[in-house]
BAKOL-413720 format. One record per atom (N, C-alpha, C): residue number from 1; atom name; x, y, z. Coordinates in nm, 4 decimals. Each point is the difference from the previous one (the first is absolute). Layout:
N
   num   atomo         c1         c2         c3
   NUM      CA          X          Y          Z
...
REM end
This chain:
93
   num   atomo         c1         c2         c3
     1       N     8.9635    -2.4506     6.9006
     1      CA     0.1452    -0.0827     0.0804
     1       C     0.1255     0.0608     0.0231
     2       N     0.0247     0.0488     0.0678
     2      CA     0.0917     0.0768     0.0730
     2       C     0.1388    -0.0642    -0.0643
     3       N     0.0890     0.0848    -0.0519
     3      CA     0.1695    -0.0423    -0.0643
     3       C     0.1000    -0.0393     0.1202
     4       N     0.0027    -0.1286    -0.0330
     4      CA     0.1583    -0.0322     0.0983
     4       C     0.1145     0.0792    -0.0044
     5       N     0.0291     0.1015     0.0917
     5      CA     0.0901     0.0709    -0.0321
     5       C     0.1129     0.0355     0.0830
     6       N     0.0209    -0.1084     0.0663
     6      CA     0.1266     0.0179     0.1867
     6       C    -0.0096    -0.1789    -0.0018
     7       N     0.1432     0.0021     0.0553
     7      CA     0.0378    -0.1275    -0.0007
     7       C     0.0195     0.0121     0.2002
     8       N    -0.0441    -0.1222     0.0616
     8      CA    -0.0044    -0.0232     0.1389
     8       C     0.1030    -0.1198     0.0251
     9       N     0.1231     0.0185     0.0143
     9      CA     0.0922    -0.1419     0.0720
     9       C    -0.0007    -0.0452     0.1555
    10       N    -0.0222    -0.1086    -0.0198
    10      CA    -0.0377    -0.1033     0.1372
    10       C     0.1188    -0.0671     0.0484
    11       N     0.0042    -0.0357     0.0807
    11      CA     0.0879    -0.1027     0.0528
    11       C    -0.0385    -0.1319     0.1249
    12       N    -0.0041    -0.1084    -0.0668
    12      CA    -0.0527    -0.0906     0.0591
    12       C     0.0306    -0.1548    -0.0103
    13       N     0.0025    -0.0779     0.1056
    13      CA     0.0101    -0.1310    -0.0034
    13       C     0.0095    -0.0711    -0.1087
    14       N     0.1035    -0.0700    -0.0430
    14      CA     0.0264    -0.0648    -0.1311
    14       C    -0.1268    -0.1260    -0.0164
    15       N    -0.0178    -0.0090     0.0977
    15      CA    -0.1044    -0.1691     0.0339
    15       C    -0.1188     0.1079    -0.0281
    16       N    -0.0856     0.0677     0.0952
    16      CA    -0.1232     0.0844    -0.0174
    16       C     0.0282     0.0036    -0.1344
    17       N     0.0781     0.1010    -0.0317
    17      CA    -0.0231     0.0381    -0.1790
    17       C    -0.0257    -0.1296    -0.0896
    18       N     0.0310    -0.1147     0.0210
    18      CA    -0.0077    -0.1116    -0.1120
    18       C    -0.1046    -0.0337     0.0206
    19       N    -0.0541    -0.0294     0.1500
    19      CA    -0.1257    -0.0736     0.0176
    19       C    -0.0872     0.0779    -0.0494
    20       N    -0.0167     0.1480     0.0696
    20      CA    -0.1359     0.0759    -0.0339
    20       C     0.0068     0.0386    -0.1946
    21       N     0.1306    -0.0350    -0.0332
    21      CA    -0.0036     0.0089    -0.1387
    21       C    -0.0526    -0.0989    -0.0774
    22       N     0.0240    -0.1191     0.0341
    22      CA    -0.0765    -0.1044    -0.0365
    22       C    -0.1748    -0.0211    -0.0071
    23       N    -0.0654     0.0727     0.0999
    23      CA    -0.0861     0.0070    -0.0014
    23       C    -0.0782     0.1351    -0.0484
    24       N     0.0989     0.0911    -0.0018
    24      CA    -0.0813     0.1583    -0.1236
    24       C     0.0045    -0.1189    -0.1200
    25       N     0.0661    -0.0765    -0.0512
    25      CA    -0.0207    -0.0057    -0.1159
    25       C    -0.0847    -0.1213    -0.0324
    26       N    -0.0292    -0.0872     0.1043
    26      CA    -0.0812    -0.1295    -0.0465
    26       C    -0.1890     0.1500     0.0232
    27       N     0.0307     0.1159     0.0658
    27      CA    -0.1290     0.0808    -0.0335
    27       C     0.0188     0.1040    -0.1097
    28       N     0.0882    -0.0519    -0.0853
    28      CA     0.0300     0.0889    -0.0895
    28       C     0.0478     0.1824    -0.0397
    29       N     0.0581    -0.0049     0.1240
    29      CA     0.0883     0.1537     0.0928
    29       C     0.0800    -0.0110    -0.0100
    30       N     0.1005     0.0825    -0.0238
    30      CA     0.1462     0.0797     0.0650
    30       C    -0.0025     0.0464     0.1294
    31       N     0.1595     0.0419     0.0577
    31      CA    -0.0250     0.0291     0.0580
    31       C    -0.0222     0.1600    -0.0224
    32       N     0.0102     0.0766    -0.0652
    32      CA    -0.0327     0.1101    -0.0458
    32       C    -0.1618    -0.0398    -0.0034
    33       N    -0.0948    -0.0179    -0.0826
    33      CA    -0.1388    -0.0159     0.0478
    33       C    -0.0323    -0.0170     0.1445
    34       N     0.0682    -0.1177     0.0837
    34      CA    -0.1127    -0.0021     0.1248
    34       C     0.1166     0.1249     0.0894
    35       N     0.0509     0.0400     0.0039
    35      CA     0.0082     0.1591     0.0446
    35       C    -0.0172     0.1010    -0.0234
    36       N    -0.0728     0.0414    -0.1870
    36      CA    -0.1231     0.0772     0.0329
    36       C    -0.1103    -0.0086     0.0350
    37       N    -0.0221    -0.1729    -0.0012
    37      CA    -0.1266     0.0555     0.0563
    37       C     0.0052    -0.0197     0.1650
    38       N     0.0678    -0.0226     0.0806
    38      CA    -0.0035     0.0068     0.1176
    38       C     0.0398     0.1549     0.0540
    39       N     0.0438     0.1200    -0.1423
    39      CA     0.0529     0.1611     0.0674
    39       C    -0.1695    -0.0025    -0.0816
    40       N    -0.0630    -0.0761    -0.0690
    40      CA    -0.1426     0.0985    -0.0431
    40       C    -0.1453    -0.0287     0.0981
    41       N     0.0837    -0.1516     0.0853
    41      CA    -0.1085    -0.0225     0.1154
    41       C     0.0310     0.0879     0.1249
    42       N     0.1039     0.0438    -0.0019
    42      CA     0.0363     0.0772     0.1021
    42       C    -0.0290     0.1747    -0.0010
    43       N    -0.0269     0.0285    -0.1277
    43      CA    -0.0545     0.1416    -0.0287
    43       C    -0.1436     0.0001     0.0730
    44       N    -0.0526    -0.1311    -0.0854
    44      CA    -0.1554    -0.0424     0.0044
    44       C    -0.0068     0.0221     0.1862
    45       N     0.0172    -0.0799     0.0129
    45      CA     0.0032    -0.0125     0.1861
    45       C     0.0509     0.0755     0.1053
    46       N     0.1267     0.0504    -0.0370
    46      CA     0.0761     0.1045     0.0714
    46       C     0.0205    -0.1150     0.1050
    47       N     0.0398    -0.1030    -0.0251
    47      CA     0.0788    -0.0815     0.0713
    47       C     0.0522    -0.1160    -0.0476
    48       N     0.0809    -0.0897     0.0681
    48      CA     0.0134    -0.0805    -0.0663
    48       C    -0.0954    -0.1276    -0.0020
    49       N    -0.0470    -0.0758    -0.1291
    49      CA    -0.0838    -0.0786    -0.0220
    49       C    -0.0007    -0.1394     0.0356
    50       N     0.0449    -0.0207     0.1218
    50      CA     0.0372    -0.1134     0.0767
    50       C     0.0362     0.0227     0.1471
    51       N    -0.0343    -0.0687     0.1044
    51      CA     0.0375     0.0048     0.1248
    51       C     0.1142    -0.0554     0.0439
    52       N     0.1022     0.0873     0.0402
    52      CA     0.1543     0.0229     0.0517
    52       C    -0.0304    -0.1787     0.1149
    53       N     0.0357    -0.1065     0.0394
    53      CA     0.0060    -0.0695     0.0926
    53       C     0.1189    -0.0113     0.0333
    54       N     0.0548    -0.0217     0.1357
    54      CA     0.0819    -0.0086     0.0710
    54       C     0.0857    -0.1597     0.0194
    55       N     0.1274    -0.0024    -0.0263
    55      CA     0.0057    -0.1543    -0.0611
    55       C    -0.0081    -0.0633     0.2023
    56       N    -0.0330    -0.1558    -0.0389
    56      CA     0.0110    -0.0389     0.1563
    56       C     0.1325    -0.0545     0.0251
    57       N     0.0455     0.0363     0.1319
    57      CA     0.1442    -0.0070     0.0419
    57       C    -0.0666    -0.2055     0.0189
    58       N    -0.1198     0.0123     0.1367
    58      CA    -0.0166    -0.0994     0.0188
    58       C    -0.1250    -0.0726    -0.0809
    59       N    -0.0022    -0.0965    -0.0257
    59      CA    -0.0291    -0.0975    -0.0806
    59       C    -0.1317    -0.0171     0.0264
    60       N    -0.1332    -0.0113    -0.0291
    60      CA    -0.1512     0.0077     0.0267
    60       C    -0.0127    -0.1052     0.0639
    61       N    -0.1135    -0.0549     0.1204
    61      CA     0.0362    -0.1192     0.0566
    61       C    -0.0536    -0.0893    -0.0853
    62       N    -0.0685    -0.0645    -0.1138
    62      CA    -0.0340    -0.0668    -0.0975
    62       C     0.1633    -0.0392    -0.0319
    63       N     0.0708     0.1085    -0.0350
    63      CA     0.1362    -0.0605    -0.0767
    63       C     0.0958    -0.0436     0.1328
    64       N    -0.0168    -0.0023     0.1048
    64      CA     0.0867    -0.0397     0.1241
    64       C    -0.0628    -0.1119     0.0245
    65       N    -0.1269    -0.0784    -0.0585
    65      CA    -0.0535    -0.1015     0.0513
    65       C     0.0028    -0.1085    -0.1173
    66       N     0.0442     0.0427    -0.0863
    66      CA     0.0753    -0.0565    -0.1292
    66       C     0.0993    -0.0245     0.0115
    67       N     0.1018     0.0523     0.0680
    67      CA     0.0918     0.0038     0.0060
    67       C     0.0791    -0.1133     0.1033
    68       N    -0.1197     0.0335     0.0606
    68      CA     0.0259    -0.1332     0.1386
    68       C    -0.0478    -0.1122    -0.0153
    69       N    -0.1100    -0.0385    -0.1493
    69      CA    -0.0378    -0.1320    -0.0372
    69       C     0.1225    -0.0348    -0.0567
    70       N     0.0886     0.0913    -0.0747
    70      CA     0.0501    -0.0451    -0.1467
    70       C     0.0948    -0.0844     0.1260
    71       N     0.1043     0.0877     0.0918
    71      CA     0.0905    -0.0542     0.1065
    71       C    -0.0374    -0.1023     0.0912
    72       N    -0.1399    -0.0094     0.0355
    72      CA     0.0155    -0.1321     0.0395
    72       C    -0.0664    -0.1267    -0.0694
    73       N     0.0368    -0.0011    -0.1212
    73      CA    -0.0310    -0.1327    -0.1320
    73       C    -0.1532    -0.0103    -0.0067
    74       N    -0.0627     0.1185     0.0805
    74      CA    -0.1833    -0.0191    -0.0364
    74       C    -0.0314     0.0307    -0.1338
    75       N     0.0855     0.0728    -0.0981
    75      CA    -0.0629     0.0889    -0.1416
    75       C     0.1403    -0.0329    -0.0701
    76       N    -0.0369    -0.0656    -0.1416
    76      CA     0.1370    -0.0028    -0.1247
    76       C     0.0271     0.1109    -0.0207
    77       N     0.0861     0.0347    -0.0631
    77      CA     0.0373     0.0194    -0.1684
    77       C     0.0650    -0.0613    -0.0981
    78       N    -0.1399     0.0424    -0.0863
    78      CA     0.0003    -0.1415    -0.1222
    78       C     0.1201     0.0349    -0.1052
    79       N     0.0617     0.1094    -0.0055
    79      CA     0.0771     0.0592    -0.0958
    79       C     0.0501    -0.1058    -0.1001
    80       N     0.1264     0.0594    -0.0762
    80      CA     0.0199     0.1557    -0.0626
    80       C    -0.1615     0.0752    -0.0260
    81       N     0.0274     0.1018     0.0121
    81      CA    -0.0904     0.0699    -0.0258
    81       C     0.0123     0.1548    -0.0981
    82       N    -0.0738    -0.0283    -0.1260
    82      CA     0.0760     0.1365    -0.1201
    82       C    -0.0139     0.1453     0.0581
    83       N    -0.0775     0.0323     0.0951
    83      CA    -0.0301     0.0834     0.0276
    83       C    -0.0314     0.0231     0.1511
    84       N    -0.0173     0.1040     0.0776
    84      CA     0.0216     0.0668     0.0780
    84       C    -0.1978     0.0118     0.0488
    85       N    -0.0742    -0.0211    -0.1013
    85      CA    -0.1185    -0.0163     0.0518
    85       C    -0.0688    -0.1171    -0.0416
    86       N     0.0712    -0.0661    -0.0317
    86      CA    -0.0282    -0.1182    -0.0508
    86       C     0.0301    -0.0749     0.1593
    87       N     0.0846    -0.0080     0.0672
    87      CA     0.0438     0.0265     0.1111
    87       C    -0.0655    -0.0318     0.1235
    88       N    -0.0565     0.1916     0.0094
    88      CA    -0.1569     0.0193     0.0700
    88       C    -0.0738    -0.0595    -0.0194
    89       N    -0.0859    -0.0743    -0.1138
    89      CA    -0.0882    -0.0255    -0.0335
    89       C     0.0325    -0.1188     0.0631
    90       N     0.0674    -0.1146    -0.0341
    90      CA     0.0519    -0.1310     0.0569
    90       C    -0.0563     0.0019     0.1472
    91       N     0.0800     0.1040     0.0527
    91      CA    -0.0532     0.0372     0.1769
    91       C    -0.1364     0.0203     0.0254
    92       N    -0.0037     0.0527    -0.0626
    92      CA    -0.2033     0.0878     0.0044
    92       C     0.0209     0.1451     0.0505
    93       N     0.0695     0.0016    -0.0289
    93      CA     0.0280     0.1818     0.0018
    93       C    -0.0619     0.1122    -0.0820
REM end
């Protein structure tokens, strides 16, 4: 195993850091562990180890249809929801 002998400082959004930190902690990883894994995968694959997907400015057709159903009273939200994932599940997304 190689010795860790240098430091990288990163600036990120505080909410992103908090949410990612919680997920990493659940996996038993630190940010340092995760970034080290990322760098090793870049070396192994000689590319980013994931696909970069463009942010959609226009919602998908299914999302637009859902918005229309909600606005026209044909779909009800039954919150409150404890997370965005719970909201998506309730909407079948």
